[in-house]
C-alpha positions in Angstrom: -35.6 -15.3 -46.8 -37.7 -13.7 -49.6 -40.4 -15.9 -50.5 -42.7 -15.7 -53.6 -45.6 -17.4 -54.0 -47.5 -18.1 -56.9 -50.2 -19.8 -58.4 -50.8 -21.1 -62.2 -54.5 -21.5 -62.8 -55.2 -21.7 -59.2 -56.1 -19.0 -56.6 -53.6 -19.1 -53.5 -55.6 -18.2 -50.4 -54.3 -16.1 -47.6 -54.3 -18.9 -45.4 -52.1 -20.8 -47.7 -49.7 -17.9 -48.2 -49.2 -17.3 -44.7 -48.7 -21.5 -44.2 -45.9 -21.1 -47.0 -44.3 -18.2 -45.4 -44.3 -20.0 -41.9 -43.2 -23.5 -42.9 -40.6 -22.4 -45.6 -39.4 -19.7 -43.3 -38.8 -22.0 -40.7 -36.5 -23.8 -43.0 -34.4 -20.6 -42.9 -34.2 -20.5 -39.2 -33.0 -24.2 -38.8 -30.5 -23.7 -42.3 -28.9 -20.7 -42.5 -27.8 -19.1 -45.9 -31.0 -19.5 -48.4 -31.5 -16.3 -49.9 -34.8 -16.7 -51.9 -37.6 -19.3 -52.1 -40.0 -19.6 -55.0 -43.2 -21.9 -54.2 -45.8 -22.5 -57.1 -49.1 -24.1 -56.9 -51.1 -25.5 -59.6 -53.8 -28.2 -60.0 -53.6 -31.4 -62.5 -56.2 -31.3 -64.6 -56.6 -35.3 -65.5 -59.8 -36.8 -63.8 -57.8 -39.6 -63.2 -55.3 -38.3 -60.9 -56.6 -38.0 -57.2 -53.6 -36.0 -56.1 -54.5 -33.1 -58.0 -52.9 -30.2 -55.7 -49.2 -30.0 -56.6 -46.7 -27.8 -54.9 -42.9 -27.1 -56.3 -40.7 -25.3 -54.3 -37.4 -23.8 -55.2 -34.3 -22.6 -52.6 -31.6 -20.7 -53.8 -28.6 -19.9 -51.8 -25.1 -20.8 -51.1 -24.7 -20.7 -54.8 -26.6 -23.6 -54.9 -30.2 -24.5 -55.9 -32.7 -26.9 -54.6 -36.0 -28.3 -55.8 -39.1 -30.4 -54.5 -42.5 -31.3 -55.9 -45.4 -33.2 -54.4 -49.0 -33.6 -55.2 -51.7 -34.7 -52.8 -55.7 -34.3 -52.8 -55.3 -31.0 -50.3 -52.8 -27.9 -50.9 -51.3 -27.8 -47.4 -50.7 -31.4 -47.4 -48.9 -31.1 -50.6 -46.9 -27.9 -48.9 -46.2 -30.0 -46.1 -44.8 -32.8 -47.9 -42.4 -30.5 -50.4 -41.3 -28.7 -46.7 -40.2 -32.5 -45.6 -38.0 -33.3 -49.0 -36.3 -29.8 -48.8 -35.4 -30.4 -45.1 -34.4 -34.0 -46.1 -32.2 -32.6 -49.2 -30.9 -29.9 -47.2 -29.7 -32.1 -44.6 -28.1 -34.7 -47.2 -26.4 -31.7 -48.9 -24.9 -30.4 -45.4 -23.8 -33.7 -44.3 -22.1 -34.2 -47.6 -20.3 -31.0 -47.7 -19.2 -31.8 -44.1 -18.0 -35.3 -45.2 -16.0 -33.4 -47.9 -14.2 -31.0 -45.7 -13.9 -34.0 -43.1 -9.9 -34.4 -42.3 -10.0 -38.2 -42.3 -11.9 -38.5 -45.3 -10.4 -40.8 -47.7 -8.9 -39.0 -50.8 -10.3 -40.7 -54.0 -9.4 -39.9 -57.5 -10.7 -36.1 -57.9 -10.5 -36.3 -61.9 -13.2 -38.4 -63.2 -12.5 -40.2 -66.2 -14.1 -38.6 -69.6 -15.5 -40.9 -71.8 -16.3 -40.6 -75.4 -20.3 -41.9 -75.4 -21.5 -42.5 -78.9 -24.6 -41.6 -79.3 -26.8 -43.3 -82.2 -29.0 -41.3 -83.9 -32.7 -42.5 -84.3 -33.2 -43.6 -88.0 -37.0 -43.1 -87.7 -36.9 -39.7 -86.5 -38.5 -36.9 -89.0 -37.0 -33.4 -89.3 -34.7 -31.8 -86.8 -35.9 -31.5 -83.1 -37.0 -28.1 -82.1 -36.2 -26.3 -79.0 -39.3 -26.4 -76.6 -37.5 -24.7 -73.5 -35.3 -22.5 -72.8 -33.4 -21.6 -69.3 -31.2 -18.7 -68.2 -29.1 -19.2 -64.9 -26.1 -17.8 -63.5 -22.7 -19.8 -63.8 -20.8 -20.0 -61.0 -17.2 -21.1 -61.0 -16.9 -24.4 -59.0 -14.5 -27.3 -59.2 -15.7 -30.3 -61.1 -16.4 -32.3 -57.7 -18.5 -29.3 -56.3 -20.5 -29.7 -59.7 -21.2 -33.5 -59.4 -22.4 -32.7 -55.8 -24.9 -30.2 -57.3 -25.9 -32.4 -60.1 -27.0 -35.3 -57.5 -28.7 -32.3 -55.3 -30.8 -31.3 -58.2 -31.4 -35.0 -59.3 -30.2 -34.0 -62.9 -28.2 -36.3 -65.4 -26.1 -33.6 -66.3 -24.7 -29.9 -65.0 -23.2 -27.3 -66.8 -20.6 -24.9 -65.0 -17.5 -22.9 -65.1 -14.6 -25.0 -64.2 -12.8 -23.2 -61.7 -9.4 -24.9 -62.0 -9.3 -24.0 -65.7 -11.9 -21.3 -66.1 -13.6 -22.5 -68.8 -17.3 -23.9 -69.4 -17.6 -27.3 -68.5 -20.2 -30.1 -68.3 -20.2 -32.9 -65.6 -22.7 -36.1 -66.6 -24.0 -39.4 -65.4 -22.8 -42.2 -67.0 -24.5 -45.2 -67.8 -22.2 -47.1 -65.4 -23.3 -44.7 -62.5 -19.9 -43.1 -62.7 -19.8 -39.1 -63.5 -17.9 -38.0 -66.4 -16.5 -34.5 -67.2 -16.5 -32.7 -70.8 -14.2 -29.7 -70.5 -14.1 -26.9 -73.3 -10.4 -26.4 -74.3 
């Protein structure tokens, strides 16, 4: 696994860099297929926050992305917490994938209901919203069920993907009632 270590407004010591490579490398030995890990360290500037040392890690592989973030008073403790979170997320992902492929699994309706949620505009809003952040990523063809699983793993409210069944762009999203909706371009 390729491991990248970065510090934002923080000097990453050689000791910390070695600890990252060892602990994140251990993840790849126990859980095969992860291709790249990016670990970022930064410090919270707010004097009221006692857990100033923040560690954020992103694992990429299997066409999936897993992220974790932790903070403490020491960068090594933050790293340990992030690695624990990543292990938990990988185990959770593995158990879901195994459960999905298990022959005795109960078949649920695979087509989630597509609802039309009406979003009401905030009347107190002044001017059009502005784009404050842009992300670019590769879109992998997958089924809506796989996209919903990826959305859960990332902890997001929506996930953009190419629908492998139709070949067009689609979005799965978390509905207010807890179910998942699907928006498929036509």
